[in-house]
N, C-alpha and C positions, 0 to 999 in steps of 0.2 A: 344106759339106754339100750333097748333091745334092737337087734339088727332086723331090718325089714326082710320078710320072706323072699322077695324078689332078689335081693342082694345075696342072700344065702344060696338060693337056687343057682344064680349065675356063677358065684365064686366056687361053689362045689363042683361045677362043671368046667372050671377054668376058662370061662368066657369073658371076653372084654365087653365093655358097655356097647361098643360098636357092633360086635358080633351078635350079642343078645338083641340089640335093637333091630338089626337086619332080620333076624329070625322072627321077630314080632311085626316087622313091616314098619318100623318107626326109626327115628334117629337115636343116636347115642344120648343126645341131650334129653329126649323124651323119656328114655329108660332111666336115666339118672334122676330125673324129676320124680318118677314113680318110686324109685328106691328111697328118695328123700321125703316121701309122704304126700305127693300130689295125687289126686284121683285120676285114673285113666277114664276116657270116655267109655260108654257101654260097649261099643264094638271092639275097642281095644281090650276091655276087661274080658270079653268072651275069648279073644285071641290068647290072652295071657293064661286063662284057665286051661285052654286046650294045649298050649305050648308047655306049660310048667307042670300041669297035673295038680296044681294048688286049687283050693276052693276059693270062691269069690270072697268069702268072709276072711280068709287068711290074707288075701291080697289087700284088703282094706284095713288090716291091722296096722295102726300107726299112721295111716294117711290122714291128711288134715284138710285139704280143700281141692277144688276142681281146677284142673289145668290141662 
């Protein structure tokens, strides 16, 4: 199974789930769910694109449902 782009981005920078979540304005639990394949809401998606430099289609790779 391929690793989610958010997890790759976070681990390459040595960030914990909590730190990455704070940077995005969400909890560590929310970030963990996104790495696990849950869809972020549109406002969160915009934040993630700005924060990570990843494209929206890259962030949706491997995501399965809304949460």
